[in-house]
C-alpha positions, -999 to 999 in steps of 0.1 A, spaced: 126 287 271 93 281 255 78 246 258 52 235 229 29 209 234 10 192 208 -29 194 209 -46 161 211 -84 162 204 -85 123 207 -118 110 189 -133 145 190 -135 167 158 -120 205 160 -133 232 139 -106 236 112 -117 267 97 -147 285 81 -156 308 51 -185 327 37 -217 303 45 -196 272 56 -175 255 84 -150 229 81 -150 205 110 -125 174 112 -120 178 75 -160 178 66 -177 209 51 -209 217 64 -226 247 47 -249 269 68 -255 269 106 -240 241 125 -239 224 161 -204 210 169 -199 187 201 -171 162 209 -194 134 193 -196 154 160 -209 182 137 -244 184 121 -263 210 104 -285 234 126 -318 252 118 -302 283 135 -317 305 163 -351 293 154 -342 256 164 -336 260 201 -347 227 208 -316 209 190 -296 231 217 -316 222 246 -314 184 235 -277 188 244 -287 190 282 -267 164 301 -240 162 275 -226 197 277 -222 224 303 -218 254 281 -229 263 244 -209 289 228 -232 305 204 -215 321 174 -237 349 162 -220 353 127 -195 380 117 -204 401 148 -216 395 183 -253 399 191 -275 391 219 -294 358 214 -332 359 215 -345 361 252 -365 327 250 -335 308 236 -313 320 264 -340 312 290 -348 278 276 -310 269 278 -306 283 312 -337 263 325 -320 230 309 -289 237 331 -267 248 299 -246 279 301 -247 301 269 -219 323 260 -227 345 227 -199 357 205 -191 363 169 -186 328 153 -149 332 146 -141 335 184 -167 309 191 -147 285 168 -115 293 185 -128 289 220 -145 257 212 -110 244 200 -93 255 232 -120 242 255 -123 209 235 -84 204 238 -87 209 277 -115 180 278 -145 204 286 -180 195 280 -185 221 254 -205 227 222 -204 253 196 -236 266 178 -224 285 150 -241 309 126 -224 313 92 -201 341 86 -216 362 56 -192 376 30 -181 410 37 
């Protein structure tokens, strides 16, 4: 017998979906790169805006770094800055980062997703 459990995000907003150049988070569409935490979602300046990610120190334990359509290594200086701030960073493609964020959010983890948009194929 399979037991199904309804997922509850409480007041946090999950990532509902994405498309070319945008993300839908808690029903709100945000174009371009985005940072998502349990507290909300906002536009992000991308990999050149590392200070916005470092500012999450104390709020999150890990940032799922969605690198777009395909996984790529983050810039070394960004990775080092996050590690020095005590924040783990897990690079992956943006679709995987969005799915993983929702799972960890549902588990009550202190997680953020910093997602670069997926370009059209």
